[in-house]
N, C-alpha and C positions, 0 to 999 in steps of 0.2 A: 666692302664685303669681299670675302674670299671666294675661291672657286667652289667651295662647299656650300656657300650661301650665308653662313654665319661666322662670327669670329670666335665665339666661345659657346660650348654646350654645357649647361649646368644640369647635372643629374642629381635629383633628390627632391624631397617635398617638405623638409623641415625649415626651421628658422634660419639656419646657416645657408641652405640652398637659396631660399627666397631673398635673403639679404644680399647674397652675392649677385644674383640676377638683377636686382634693383640697382646695386652699386655700379655694376658694369654698364647697365643701360644709361645711368646718369652720366657716365663718361663718354657716351656715344658709341659703345660697342654694340654690335648686332648679336643678340643672345637667343639661343635655342634653349628652352626650359623643358627638359625631359623628366617627367614625373610619372609614377605609376598610377593606374586608373583608380586605385583605392584612395589616392590623395584627393580626388575630385568628389568623393562621396561626402555625405553630410558629416560635419565635424563631430567627433566623439567628445564625451564629457572628460575633462582634464582637470584633476585636482592639484596639479603641480604648480609651483611658483618658481620663478627664476630670480636670482640676485644679479642684477646688471651693474657692472662697474662704470666708472666715468668714461672709459674708452668706448664701451659698448653703447652707452647713451649718446655719446658724441656721433658715433656712426649712424644711429637711428635718427638723430637730429638732421644729419646731412641727407638722409634718405626721406626726410619729411614724414616719417612715421611716428616719431616721438610725441608730437603734440596730440595726436589721437590716442596714443597709448598711455600718456601720463594720467588720465583719469582712472586707469586700471592699475596704477602703480602707487606704492607707498614708500616714502623716503625713510632710510635708516640713519638716525643721528648718533646713536650710541650702540655699542656691542659689548656684551659681557660674556666671557668664556670662563667656565669653571672646570678645574681638574677634579680628580676623584679623591683627593686627600688634602684639601685646603688651598690648592693652587688657583690663582685667578689672574685673568688678563682683562683689562677694560680699555676700549678704544672709543674716541669721540670725534665727530666731525670738527668740532671746535679746536681740538688739539691738532688735528691734521690740517687745519686751515682750509677746509673744503666745505661746501654747502651741505653735503650728505656723504656718508660712507658708501652707500649703495642704494639702489632702488629695488624693491621687491615687486615683481610684475606677474600678472596672470599669464600663464603659459599659453592658454587657449586664445586669449585676447591678442597676444603678440603675433601668433601665427595667423590669426584671422585678419589682422590689420596689414600684415605683410602681403597676404594674398590679395586683399583688396587693392593695395597700392600697385601690385603687379598687373592688375587688370587694366590700369591706365598708363603703364610704363611703355614709352616709345621704344621700339626695337626689341621687345621681348615677345617671343612667339612660342607657344606650346608645341611640343613634338612628341612622338611616341617614345617610350623608354628605350635606352640604348644599353649595350652590354660591353662595348669596347670602343677605343678610339676610331677603329675602322668604321664602325656603325654611326659614329657621331657626325652630324651635319656641320661640323666646324673643325678647324685644325687643333683646337684645345678642348679636351674633355675635363671638366672640373667635377670631381666625384665628391658629393656632399650627402651621401646616402645613409649616414649613421654607422653605428658600430657593427651592424649586421650587413654591411655593404656587399651585395652580390658582385658588383663590377670590380671591386677591389680583389675579390677572390678570382674572378675571371682573368684579371691582369697578372695573376700568379704572385701577388704580394702577400706575404705571410703577415698575420696579425697576432703578435705575441701577447697572449692574454693570461693574466694572473687572477684567478677567481679568489675573491676575498672570503667566500663562504658567508657573506652577509647579504641582506636585502635592504633596500631603502623603502621604508613605509612612509607614505605621504597622505595627508588629509588636510582639510580646512577645519579650523577650530574657532569657536566663540569663547571669549574670556569675560569673566565678571569684573575685571579691572582693566582700564585703558592701558594699551601697550606703550604709549608715549614715544613711539619711534625707536624702541629699544629691541634689538635682536639678542637672543640668548642661546647659548650653546653649552652643553654639558658633556664632557668626556667621562664616561661612566665605567669603562673597562668591563666588558668588551664593546659595549654599544656607545654610540654617539647620538645625542638627542639635540635637535635644533628647533627653536620657535622663531619664525620670521614674521615680523609685524606686517599686518595687512589690513585692508579696509573693508573687505567683503567676507562674510555677509553683513557684518555690523561695523559701521564706520568707527575707526579708532580703537576697536576692541576685538580684533580677529587676528588669527595667526595662520601661517602655513607651517604645517608640521613636516619635518624630514627626520626620520628616526632610523638610523643605520643599526641593524641588529643581526645577530647570527641567524642563518636561514631557518633553523628549526623554531627559534623564538619568534621570528617574523610570521611564520605560518600559523603558530599558535595565536598570535595577536590578531591576525586576520580572521581567524575562526571565531573569535569572541563576538558577542553581541555588543551593541554600542555602549551600553551602560558598563559592561565588564571591561571593555577597552578603555573607556574614560577612567575607570578606577585604577587600571594598571598604569596609565599615563600619570595620573596624579600621585600614585605611590612612588613611581620612579623619580618624579620631581622632588617629592618630600624627602626621600632617602638621600638624594644627591645634594640638595640645596634648599633647606627649609625656608631660608630668607627669599630665595628666588621663586620658590613655589608660592609664597605669600604675595610676591610682587606681581605675578601673572594672574593670581586668583583662581577661581574654579574654571576648568576648561571643559567644553562640551563639543562633540562632533557636529559639524555643520555640512558634512559631505560624506560621500562614500570613501572608502580607503583604497589605496592602490599600492602596489609594490613591484619592485624590479630588482634583479640581481646586480650586485656591485662588483666591479673588477678594475684592475689597472691594465691598460693595454696600449700598445704602440705598434704602428705599422712598420714593417721592415724598411720600406722606402716610401717617400711622400710624393715623388714625381718620377716620370719616365717619359719616353717618346710619345708626345701627344696627350699626356694626362697629368693630373695633379690631384692630390687628396687634401680635403679640408675637414675641420670639425671632428666629430666622433669617428669618421671613416679613417682618420689618421691617428687619433689618440683618444684615450678615455681615462679619466681620473676619478678618484673618490669624491663624492659631493660634499665632504665635510667643510671645504672652504668655499663652496658655492661658485666654483670657477669653470665648470664644464662648458657652459654656453659662452661665457666670456672668452675662453680660449678659442672657440670656434669663430666668434665674431672678430676677434683679433686676427685670425687667419684670413678672413674676408678682407679686412681693412688692409692688411699687408699685401695680399696678392693683387688687389685692385691698384694699390699704390705702385707696385713693381711693374704691372702691365702698363699703367699710365706713363711711368718714367721711361720705360723701354720704347713706347710709341713716340714719345717726344724726342728722345735721344737717337733712337735707331728705327725710324719709321718703316724701313724696309724689312725688319724682322717679323717673323710670324709670332702671334701670341703664344705659340707653343715652343718658342726658342728655349733651348735647354739652359742657356745662361740666365734668362729671366726667371725660370722656374727654380734654378739652383739658388738664386738670391733670395727668393721667397722662403725656400726651405731653410737656408742658413739663418735668416732673421727670426723664424718661428721655432726652430728646433730647441734652442737653449731655453727660452722662457717657458716653453711647454714642458720640457724635461725637468726644469727646476720646480715648477708647480707640482708635477707628478711626484717628484721626489719628496717634496714637503708634505703633501697629503699622505703619501704612503708611509713616510717615516713617522708622522704623528699617529696614524692609525695603529701601526705596529708597536710604537712606544707605549700607547695607552692600552694595548691588548695584553701586555706583559704584566701579570699580576704579582710578580715577586716584590717583596717588601722594599728592598733597596732601590729597585727600578721605580716603584711608585713614589718613593720619597724624592728621588732625583728629578723625575719629570715635574712634580708639583713645585719643587724648589726652583726648577728652571723657569716655570711659568711666572712665579712670583718675582724672580730676578729680572726677566724681560719687562715685567710691569714697572719695575723701578728704573729701567734703562730707557729713558725717553727717546734717544736717537735710534735705538734698535727697534723699538715699537713703531716709530715713524717710518723707518725703512720698510718694515714688514707690510704695513698698510699701504705704503706707496706702491709696492710690487703688486698687491692685489687690485689696486685701483687702475692699473695699467697693464693687465695680463696680456 
């Protein structure tokens, strides 16, 4: 233990913060968990689903959370992506030589189970919220407070944010046709519609909806009653892909709808004297590739590995040693920027409605479909974000 009483202070209440506190505890670090009072209140209804890649699942397995979460998760064995003018990409776990492409998990269940695990984690103690490294009861303050992080602002770190003018509309759906573990996505110019196979509320015939639409359109969709919203959704599918619409069958709402603004964002710096940023506090990407939480959990995995390596190699160094934090930033900066560039590029490419651009992007999708090594490389990057 340090003179401050703890080794690392984790600030935040979401999945990234809780995973970091658990992972550090498993390595024997003394962890102060600083979370707002609102995080202790009764859990709110959450209709979101997360797509967890292989690296994220491996981390949760090491944290011994995955066995309890798996009943709340659905494997994706195939993925079909459609363009807006005949372009198509299809991926399969069999082609990638993996058991599944991803797991779709219940967001509320993930956070609840991480919280329960923390109740029994040795060396993790709750402390009042902190606003700076000077207030933290540890030499290192790990800021995992999400995109609206107050501590990041107090540190004087700018958060360069590009608002897409879109909102992500989420809901749970029942389907009249079993999903068979197939995730589907349609780039419709200007919106992107994704159906993620799920088992709740109806086993084998439910989806998590993530529909990225311009803000005015999102507000109009949210104002509709359930029947009118379902009609709009089915109309969008029928217009984009009649064959795909037939494959999913009739869709009906099984939850309330939720929405949030979408943006591309990057913190000016990810670390400094006595502090480090992780997850959405450091970076935000468009959800069209389902990689937001995966990037945050990869941050956790990398920081914990770097802290562990430094302790074994240089045991006299503080957890806040700048060389250790710089190694973390270097390892995470490139893959995060690459994913941000990919999602941003795809969104802008499909938002351009000029005829030559439409033809080019759909031709490009079909070309990638025929180039097996390129497809394999793309999926490999997503599996290990």
